[in-house]
C-alpha positions in Angstrom: 4.5 2.3 15.6 5.5 0.2 12.7 6.1 2.2 9.9 8.3 2.2 6.8 8.7 4.2 3.8 9.9 3.2 0.4 11.0 6.2 -2.9 11.6 4.6 -6.6 12.2 6.6 -9.5 9.5 5.7 -12.1 9.9 6.2 -15.9 6.7 7.5 -16.9 5.1 10.7 -16.4 3.0 11.9 -12.9 -0.5 11.7 -15.3 0.2 8.0 -16.4 1.1 6.7 -12.4 -2.1 9.0 -11.5 -4.7 6.8 -13.7 -2.9 3.7 -12.9 -3.0 5.2 -9.1 -6.6 6.2 -9.0 -8.8 3.5 -9.1 -8.0 0.6 -6.0 -8.5 -2.2 -8.1 -5.2 -2.0 -9.9 -3.1 -2.0 -6.9 -4.7 -3.5 -4.2 -4.3 -7.1 -6.2 -0.5 -6.1 -5.2 -0.3 -6.8 -1.7 1.9 -9.1 -0.6 -0.3 -12.0 0.4 -2.8 -10.6 -1.7 -6.3 -12.9 -1.1 -9.1 -10.5 -2.5 -10.7 -7.1 -1.9 -14.3 -5.8 -2.2 -14.7 -1.9 -3.4 -17.6 -0.9 -1.4 -17.8 3.1 -2.6 -15.0 5.1 -4.2 -13.2 5.9 -0.8 -14.3 3.0 0.9 -13.0 -0.9 0.9 -11.9 -4.6 2.3 -9.2 -6.0 1.7 -8.0 -9.9 2.9 -4.6 -11.2 2.4 -2.5 -13.7 3.7 0.5 -12.2 6.4 3.4 -14.1 7.4 4.4 -12.7 10.5 7.4 -14.8 10.3 6.3 -17.3 13.7 2.9 -17.4 12.5 0.9 -17.2 8.5 -2.7 -15.2 9.6 -5.3 -13.7 7.1 -6.2 -10.6 7.4 -9.2 -8.4 6.5 -8.9 -4.6 7.0 -11.0 -2.1 5.9 -9.5 0.9 3.8 -11.0 3.9 4.6 -9.1 6.9 2.3 -9.0 10.0 3.4 -7.3 12.3 0.6 -7.7 12.0 -3.5 -5.3 14.0 -4.3 -5.0 14.4 -8.3 -2.0 13.7 -9.8 -0.4 13.1 -6.6 -1.2 11.0 -4.2 -3.3 9.0 -2.6 -4.0 8.9 2.0 -5.5 5.8 4.0 -6.2 5.1 6.7 -6.9 1.3 7.8 -8.8 -0.5 10.7 -8.6 -4.4 11.4 -11.9 -6.3 10.8 -10.3 -9.5 11.7 -7.6 -8.7 14.4 -7.1 -5.0 16.6 -5.1 -3.3 13.6 -4.5 0.5 12.9 -2.6 2.7 11.1 -2.5 4.3 7.4 -0.2 5.3 5.1 0.2 7.2 1.0 1.0 6.9 -2.0 2.8 10.0 -3.4 4.0 10.7 -6.5 6.3 13.7 -7.6 7.6 14.8 -10.7 11.2 15.0 -11.6 10.4 15.5 -15.3 7.8 14.9 -18.1 9.4 11.9 -18.3 10.1 10.4 -14.5 8.1 11.0 -11.7 9.3 9.1 -8.2 6.9 7.0 -6.8 6.6 7.0 -2.3 4.5 4.5 -0.7 4.4 4.8 3.3 2.7 1.9 5.1 2.2 2.2 9.5 0.5 -0.7 11.0 0.4 -0.8 14.9 -1.4 -3.8 16.6 -2.9 -3.2 20.3 -4.9 -5.2 22.3 -3.0 -7.7 25.0 -1.3 -9.2 22.5 0.0 -5.8 20.7 3.3 -5.0 22.1 4.8 -8.4 20.9 2.9 -8.0 17.4 4.5 -5.2 17.1 7.8 -6.0 17.6 7.3 -8.5 14.5 5.7 -5.5 12.6 8.3 -3.1 12.8 10.3 -5.3 10.3 7.7 -6.6 8.5 5.9 -3.7 7.7 8.8 -1.7 5.6 9.3 -4.6 4.3 5.5 -4.8 3.1 5.9 -1.1 2.3 8.5 -1.5 -0.3 7.2 -4.8 -1.7 4.1 -3.1 -2.6 5.7 0.3 -3.7 8.1 -1.9 -6.0 4.9 -4.1 -7.4 3.0 -0.8 -8.4 5.8 0.6 -10.0 6.8 -3.3 -12.3 2.9 -3.9 -13.1 3.1 0.3 -14.4 6.1 0.0 -16.5 4.3 -3.3 -17.7 1.1 -2.0 -18.7 2.6 1.2 -20.3 5.1 -1.1 -22.2 8.4 0.8 -21.0 11.9 -0.4 -21.5 13.8 -0.1 -19.2 
């Protein structure tokens, strides 16, 4: 199963991070290749983005189902391909290091099914960890920007 996890120390308290992460509108646009998203309700949304798998660029539409909102430490979600045969999930987890610093971890796993699944999964082994890292770093950068943190 193609998966990736990336952790970053953030110079913000855990509650400030939670205030940002609890609203999908804050972080959905930070997904690499983002096109659009639609919130259906507090636990369901659809996201569209352009995936660059090296040999092909493809618009992918996913349904995101939030399994758990764990204030202030994390979000766990499942994802299902709407345009392609993909399944997976991920999470954001925050762990307080101190009153002013938090470790934020992003995790993503995506597996392709169907006849092309084995070939696509070989590509996803590289793509998914890179996407998890880019998304986590983008969220951290946006948190630092909106909270006007000097680094």
